[in-house]
C-alpha positions as CSV (number, residue, x, y, z in Angstrom):
1,X,103.0,93.9,89.0
2,X,99.6,94.0,90.7
3,X,97.3,96.9,91.5
4,X,95.0,97.4,94.4
5,X,92.5,100.2,95.0
6,X,91.8,100.7,98.8
7,X,90.6,103.1,101.5
8,X,93.1,103.9,104.3
9,X,91.9,102.8,107.8
10,X,95.0,103.5,109.8
11,X,98.3,105.2,109.3
12,X,101.5,104.2,111.2
13,X,105.1,105.0,110.6
14,X,106.0,102.9,107.6
15,X,102.7,101.1,107.3
16,X,99.1,101.6,106.2
17,X,96.1,99.4,107.2
18,X,93.8,99.5,104.2
19,X,90.5,98.0,103.1
20,X,90.8,96.6,99.6
21,X,87.8,97.7,97.6
22,X,87.0,94.7,95.5
23,X,87.3,92.0,98.1
24,X,86.5,94.2,101.3
25,X,89.6,92.6,102.9
26,X,91.9,94.4,105.3
27,X,95.6,94.5,104.1
28,X,98.7,95.8,105.9
29,X,100.8,97.7,103.4
30,X,104.5,98.4,104.1
31,X,105.3,101.8,102.6
32,X,108.3,104.1,103.2
33,X,106.2,107.3,103.0
34,X,103.1,106.0,104.7
35,X,102.8,109.1,106.8
36,X,101.9,111.2,103.7
37,X,98.4,109.6,103.7
38,X,95.5,110.1,106.0
39,X,92.6,107.9,107.3
40,X,89.9,107.9,104.7
41,X,92.2,108.5,101.7
42,X,91.4,106.4,98.7
43,X,94.7,105.1,97.3
44,X,96.0,103.1,94.3
45,X,98.7,100.7,95.4
46,X,101.2,99.0,93.0
47,X,103.0,96.0,94.4
48,X,104.7,92.9,93.1
49,X,101.6,90.6,93.6
50,X,103.1,88.7,96.6
51,X,100.8,88.7,99.7
52,X,101.5,87.0,103.0
53,X,98.9,84.5,104.5
54,X,99.0,86.3,107.9
55,X,95.9,88.1,109.3
56,X,95.8,90.7,108.1
57,X,97.6,89.8,104.9
58,X,100.7,92.0,104.2
59,X,102.2,93.5,101.0
60,X,105.1,95.8,100.3
61,X,104.1,98.8,98.0
62,X,106.3,99.7,95.1
63,X,104.2,102.8,94.6
64,X,101.1,104.4,96.3
65,X,99.1,107.4,95.1
66,X,96.1,109.1,96.3
67,X,93.2,109.0,93.9
68,X,90.4,111.5,93.8
69,X,86.7,111.0,94.4
70,X,84.7,109.8,97.4
71,X,84.7,106.2,96.1
72,X,87.4,103.9,94.8
73,X,86.6,102.2,91.6
74,X,88.2,99.1,90.5
75,X,87.7,96.2,88.0
76,X,86.5,93.0,89.7
77,X,86.2,90.1,87.2
78,X,85.1,92.4,84.4
79,X,82.7,94.5,86.5
80,X,83.2,97.8,88.2
81,X,82.6,97.7,92.0
82,X,82.7,100.3,94.6
């Protein structure tokens, strides 16, 4: 399993467009309950590690949860980035 911290950019039925916090890359996330989230939410996404090579890349979420705080924090090569 892989983990991604991201900020929600757009919400559509069944998908979220997010900006991954460590790489600053936009990613399309397929999620059954995407409508529970709002633009600007910081989320923790658990997925199987597979990502398409499309633009933007796409993943399918196993779990997504909102995380508190104004800034997502993640570990990027041993350092904390925001």
